[in-house]
C-alpha positions as CSV (number, residue, x, y, z in Angstrom):
1,X,102.9,146.7,74.3
2,X,102.2,150.3,74.0
3,X,102.3,152.4,77.2
4,X,100.4,155.5,76.4
5,X,97.5,157.3,77.9
6,X,93.9,156.4,77.1
7,X,93.6,159.6,75.0
8,X,96.2,158.2,72.6
9,X,93.8,155.6,71.5
10,X,90.5,155.4,69.7
11,X,87.9,152.7,70.1
12,X,87.2,150.9,66.9
13,X,84.6,148.3,68.0
14,X,83.0,146.9,71.1
15,X,82.4,143.2,71.8
16,X,80.9,141.3,74.6
17,X,84.1,141.2,76.9
18,X,86.6,143.5,75.0
19,X,86.9,146.4,72.8
20,X,89.4,146.8,69.9
21,X,91.3,150.0,70.2
22,X,93.7,151.7,67.8
23,X,96.7,153.8,68.7
24,X,96.0,157.2,67.1
25,X,99.7,157.8,65.9
26,X,100.9,154.3,65.1
27,X,97.6,152.7,63.9
28,X,98.5,149.6,66.0
29,X,95.4,147.7,67.1
30,X,94.8,145.8,70.5
31,X,92.1,144.1,72.3
32,X,91.2,145.7,75.7
33,X,89.3,143.9,78.4
34,X,85.9,145.5,79.3
35,X,85.5,143.4,82.5
36,X,87.5,141.5,85.0
37,X,88.6,137.9,84.7
38,X,90.1,135.5,87.2
39,X,93.1,133.3,86.6
40,X,92.1,130.1,84.9
41,X,88.7,131.5,83.8
42,X,87.4,130.9,80.3
43,X,87.0,134.2,78.6
44,X,85.3,133.0,75.4
45,X,85.1,130.1,73.0
46,X,86.4,130.4,69.5
47,X,86.4,128.4,66.3
48,X,88.1,128.1,62.9
49,X,87.1,130.6,60.3
50,X,89.3,129.3,57.6
51,X,91.8,126.5,57.6
52,X,95.0,126.7,55.7
53,X,98.1,124.4,55.3
54,X,100.6,127.2,55.7
55,X,100.8,129.9,58.4
56,X,100.2,133.7,58.0
57,X,100.5,136.4,60.5
58,X,96.9,136.2,61.2
59,X,96.6,132.4,61.8
60,X,96.9,130.2,64.9
61,X,98.5,126.8,64.4
62,X,96.3,123.9,65.6
63,X,98.2,121.0,64.1
64,X,100.6,119.9,61.5
65,X,100.0,121.9,58.3
66,X,96.7,123.2,60.1
67,X,96.5,127.0,60.6
68,X,93.2,128.6,61.5
69,X,91.8,132.1,61.3
70,X,90.0,133.0,64.5
71,X,86.3,133.3,64.8
72,X,85.1,135.6,66.2
73,X,87.6,137.5,64.1
74,X,88.1,140.4,66.6
75,X,90.4,137.9,68.5
76,X,93.0,138.6,65.9
77,X,93.7,141.8,67.7
78,X,95.2,140.1,70.7
79,X,98.8,141.2,70.6
80,X,102.0,139.3,71.6
81,X,103.7,139.7,75.0
82,X,106.6,137.8,76.7
83,X,104.4,138.1,79.8
84,X,101.0,137.2,78.4
85,X,97.6,137.3,80.3
86,X,95.6,135.0,78.0
87,X,96.1,131.6,76.3
88,X,94.6,130.1,73.3
89,X,93.7,126.5,74.2
90,X,93.5,125.1,70.7
91,X,92.3,121.7,72.0
92,X,89.2,123.0,73.9
93,X,89.0,126.0,71.5
94,X,88.9,128.4,74.5
95,X,90.5,131.7,75.4
96,X,91.8,131.3,79.0
97,X,92.9,134.0,81.4
98,X,96.5,133.1,82.6
99,X,96.3,135.5,85.5
100,X,93.8,138.2,86.8
101,X,92.8,140.6,84.3
102,X,91.2,144.1,85.0
103,X,88.9,146.1,82.9
104,X,91.2,148.3,80.5
105,X,94.0,145.7,80.6
106,X,95.3,144.9,77.1
107,X,94.7,141.2,76.3
108,X,98.1,139.6,75.1
109,X,99.2,136.1,74.4
110,X,102.7,134.5,73.8
111,X,102.7,133.8,70.1
112,X,105.1,130.9,70.2
113,X,102.5,129.2,72.6
114,X,100.6,128.3,69.4
115,X,103.3,128.5,66.6
116,X,106.0,126.0,65.8
117,X,107.7,128.4,63.4
118,X,106.4,131.9,62.9
119,X,105.5,133.0,59.4
120,X,107.0,136.4,60.1
121,X,109.9,136.5,62.6
122,X,109.7,139.9,64.6
123,X,111.6,141.6,67.3
124,X,109.4,141.9,70.4
125,X,108.9,145.4,72.0
126,X,106.6,144.2,74.8
127,X,108.9,145.9,77.4
128,X,108.8,143.2,79.9
129,X,111.9,142.3,82.0
130,X,111.8,138.7,80.7
131,X,111.3,139.8,77.0
132,X,112.8,137.2,74.6
133,X,113.6,139.7,71.8
134,X,113.4,137.9,68.6
135,X,110.3,135.9,68.3
136,X,110.6,133.0,65.9
137,X,108.2,130.2,67.3
138,X,108.3,127.3,69.8
139,X,110.9,125.4,67.8
140,X,113.4,128.0,68.8
141,X,112.8,128.3,72.5
142,X,115.3,127.3,75.0
143,X,114.4,124.5,77.5
144,X,114.2,127.1,80.2
145,X,111.9,129.4,78.2
146,X,109.6,126.5,77.3
147,X,109.0,125.9,80.9
148,X,108.0,129.6,81.6
149,X,105.0,129.6,79.2
150,X,101.9,127.6,78.8
151,X,102.0,126.0,75.5
152,X,99.3,124.3,73.3
153,X,98.9,120.5,73.3
154,X,100.1,120.7,69.6
155,X,103.3,122.5,70.5
156,X,103.9,120.3,73.5
157,X,103.5,117.1,71.2
158,X,106.0,118.7,68.7
159,X,108.6,119.3,71.4
160,X,108.2,115.7,72.8
161,X,108.5,114.3,69.3
162,X,111.8,116.3,68.7
163,X,113.2,115.3,72.1
164,X,112.6,111.6,71.4
165,X,114.3,112.0,68.0
166,X,117.3,113.5,69.6
167,X,117.4,110.9,72.3
168,X,117.4,108.1,69.6
169,X,120.2,109.8,67.6
């Protein structure tokens, strides 16, 4: 997460509840809240733009070999954090506030909450005390880390199936 003054950013577009902003020097985009949200509040609904069998860096996994682009498409600018403030509930197709969000807060989500295996592994630079470092997907989370984050129903199901297979072996 970038920690720079507001003058280091320019607004690219405004939407009902958020604005897409871009860091002037790096070109990195983010989605910034325009209003406050309470923990547990639905921020917006979303739906699948396109559906693919394989992931890309722009898709969200909703099932086995089912990866969607988000509509409205400006939701793709919600960046990763190891201390996220939003969650993509892919069962109800709703973006949910995980904690209180104030205007001008960057909206962030935990990428492994929706992704079994990331299409592009990356090293997180969120700067949080509990940062996981290398982000590869839910399949690679420790048992302790899996308890720290809200995960989609699909990811919870994959983890349960893997645990049952290991138990049988």
